[in-house]
C-alpha positions in Angstrom: -59.3 82.9 142.3 -59.2 86.1 144.4 -62.5 87.5 145.7 -63.5 91.0 144.8 -62.4 92.5 148.2 -58.9 91.0 147.8 -58.6 92.4 144.3 -59.7 95.9 145.4 -57.3 95.9 148.4 -54.5 94.8 146.1 -55.2 97.6 143.6 -55.4 100.1 146.4 -52.1 98.9 147.9 -50.4 99.0 144.5 -51.5 102.6 143.9 -49.9 103.6 147.2 -46.6 101.9 146.3 -46.5 103.5 142.9 -47.3 107.0 144.3 -44.7 106.6 147.0 -42.1 105.7 144.3 -43.2 108.6 142.1 -42.7 111.2 144.9 -39.5 109.6 146.2 -38.0 109.8 142.7 -39.0 113.5 142.3 -37.8 114.5 145.8 -34.5 112.6 145.6 -33.5 113.1 142.0 -34.7 116.5 140.9 -34.1 119.9 142.4 -37.1 122.0 143.5 -39.2 119.0 144.4 -38.2 118.9 148.0 -41.4 121.0 148.6 -43.3 117.7 148.0 -41.8 116.0 151.0 -45.0 116.8 153.0 -46.9 114.6 150.5 -44.5 111.8 151.2 -44.8 112.2 154.9 -48.6 112.4 154.7 -48.8 109.2 152.7 -46.6 107.4 155.2 -48.8 108.6 158.1 -52.0 107.6 156.4 -50.5 104.2 155.5 -49.4 103.7 159.1 -53.1 104.2 160.1 -54.2 101.6 157.7 -55.9 104.0 155.3 -54.3 102.3 152.3 -57.1 99.7 152.7 -59.7 102.4 152.0 -58.3 104.7 149.3 -56.6 104.6 146.0 -53.8 107.2 145.4 -52.9 108.9 142.2 -50.6 111.8 141.4 -49.2 114.3 139.0 -46.2 116.5 139.4 -47.5 118.6 142.2 -50.8 116.9 143.0 -51.9 114.0 145.2 -55.3 112.5 144.4 -57.2 110.3 146.8 -60.2 108.4 145.7 -62.3 105.2 146.3 -62.0 104.2 142.6 -61.1 100.6 142.0 -59.5 101.3 138.7 -56.9 103.8 137.6 -58.5 106.9 136.2 -61.6 108.7 137.5 -65.0 108.9 135.9 -66.7 112.3 136.0 -69.2 110.9 138.7 -66.5 109.7 141.1 -65.7 111.8 144.1 -62.0 112.4 145.0 -59.7 114.7 147.0 -57.1 116.6 145.1 -54.3 118.2 147.1 -52.2 120.7 145.2 -48.8 121.8 146.6 -47.7 125.4 146.3 -44.6 127.0 147.7 -45.6 127.1 151.3 -49.3 126.0 151.3 -51.6 123.3 150.0 -55.0 123.5 148.4 -57.3 120.6 149.3 -60.5 120.1 147.2 -63.2 117.5 147.5 -64.9 117.2 144.1 -66.3 115.1 141.3 -66.0 116.0 137.7 -66.4 119.7 137.5 -68.3 120.0 140.8 -66.4 121.3 143.8 -67.9 120.4 147.2 -65.3 121.9 149.6 -62.0 123.6 149.1 -59.4 124.8 151.6 -56.0 126.5 151.7 -53.9 124.6 154.3 -50.7 125.5 156.0 -49.9 121.8 156.5 -51.5 118.4 155.8 -52.3 117.7 159.4 -55.1 120.2 159.2 -58.4 118.9 160.6 -60.3 120.1 157.6 -58.3 117.6 155.4 -59.0 114.9 158.0 -62.7 115.7 157.6 -62.5 115.5 153.8 -60.9 112.1 154.1 -63.7 111.0 156.5 -66.3 112.2 154.0 -64.6 110.5 151.1 -64.3 107.3 153.1 -68.1 107.2 153.5 -68.6 107.0 149.8 -68.9 103.7 148.0 -65.9 102.0 146.4 -66.5 101.8 142.7 
């Protein structure tokens, strides 16, 4: 039987694989979604740094969600980062439920403000 840490790491890893596949499919098979390529690059860079051991990923058409949630779906009390893609910019928001803690418009995903949001989120408990 796997211990809790192994289960959590497995769920986190699976979420990254699923999110990568989702964005790959959009980018490669549908016109107009090449603007999401920065998400794909960003995910790859984070994964290379080992961040897939600390976060769960989720997505919708033009959003990337990053959380510390063990399970799929977020409760209203769980903090997460939502990154929304626009034509030439990104909006990164740290929030839980309806409460917004910090929100930034970014030119690219290598912005230090996003790095700081990730660091803040990483300091929250996995749940």
